[in-house]
C-alpha positions in Angstrom: 18.6 -2.8 -11.7 16.4 -3.1 -8.6 15.7 0.1 -6.7 13.7 0.4 -3.4 12.1 3.7 -2.4 9.1 5.2 -0.7 6.1 5.9 -2.9 6.1 9.6 -3.9 3.3 12.0 -4.7 2.6 11.7 -8.4 3.6 8.1 -8.6 1.0 6.0 -10.5 1.1 2.3 -10.9 -1.9 0.3 -12.1 -1.5 -2.3 -9.4 -1.8 0.3 -6.6 -4.7 2.6 -5.8 -4.6 6.1 -7.2 -5.2 7.6 -3.8 -3.6 5.1 -1.4 -4.3 5.0 2.3 -1.2 4.6 4.4 2.3 4.4 3.0 4.0 2.3 0.4 7.6 1.3 -0.1 8.2 0.2 -3.8 10.6 -2.2 -5.5 11.2 -0.9 -9.0 13.2 -2.0 -12.1 13.3 1.2 -14.1 9.7 2.2 -14.3 8.4 -1.4 -13.7 6.8 -2.1 -10.3 8.1 -5.4 -9.0 6.6 -5.3 -5.6 5.6 -3.2 -2.6 5.1 -3.1 1.1 1.9 -1.3 2.4 2.2 0.0 5.9 1.1 2.6 8.4 2.9 4.5 11.2 1.0 4.5 14.5 2.2 5.7 17.8 5.7 4.2 18.2 5.2 1.3 15.8 4.9 0.3 12.2 1.8 -1.6 11.1 2.8 -3.6 8.0 -0.4 -4.6 6.2 0.7 -6.2 2.9 3.8 -7.3 1.1 3.7 -8.0 -2.6 6.8 -9.7 -3.7 5.7 -12.0 -6.5 7.0 -15.0 -4.5 10.5 -13.7 -4.4 11.9 -14.2 -0.8 14.8 -11.9 -1.4 12.5 -9.1 -2.6 10.3 -9.6 0.5 13.4 -9.4 2.7 14.6 -6.2 1.0 11.2 -4.5 1.3 10.7 -5.5 4.9 14.2 -4.4 5.9 13.8 -1.1 4.0 10.5 -0.3 5.8 12.0 -1.3 9.1 15.1 0.8 8.6 13.0 3.8 7.6 10.9 3.3 10.8 14.0 3.0 12.9 15.4 6.2 11.4 12.1 7.9 12.3 12.4 6.8 15.9 9.8 4.0 15.8 10.5 1.1 18.2 8.3 -1.8 17.1 6.5 -3.3 14.1 3.4 -5.4 13.8 2.7 -7.5 10.8 -0.9 -8.3 9.6 -1.7 -12.0 9.6 -1.7 -12.0 5.8 2.0 -11.3 5.8 3.0 -14.2 8.1 3.4 -16.9 5.5 5.9 -14.7 3.6 7.8 -13.9 6.7 8.4 -17.5 7.8 11.3 -17.9 5.4 13.0 -14.7 6.7 13.3 -15.9 10.3 12.0 -12.7 11.8 11.7 -13.0 15.6 7.9 -12.3 15.8 5.7 -13.1 18.8 2.4 -15.0 18.4 0.6 -11.8 17.5 3.0 -11.0 14.6 4.8 -8.3 16.6 8.5 -7.5 16.3 9.3 -5.8 19.7 12.5 -4.1 18.7 13.2 -2.9 15.2 16.8 -1.9 16.2 17.6 -5.3 17.7 16.4 -7.0 14.6 18.3 -4.8 12.2 21.5 -4.7 14.1 21.7 -7.7 16.4 19.5 -10.5 15.0 21.6 -13.7 14.6 18.8 -16.1 13.5 17.4 -14.0 10.7 18.2 -14.4 7.0 21.2 -12.4 6.1 
């Protein structure tokens, strides 16, 4: 069974640094790490640096939505994706501008009609 959650203190996975910079959202099957999203919170935005999904578009979608939902619940308004993430995001239909910015997390999560559902 797939489980998505933030990385916790004491978590250790060989694929991730022992002392990570930034935040991680994890995709787990039991104790097996299937993927992650590495991100930072800065001012009123999320900075999403890396998405590791093993080529699984649905896993990418779930990780991105989980991170965006957590940001929205924390009061963050926007998200910016590092260029390395852009190829993965194309299949999701995220309404990003030319700089990889999602201007409204809330609009995407609750009103986006063109994104993958």
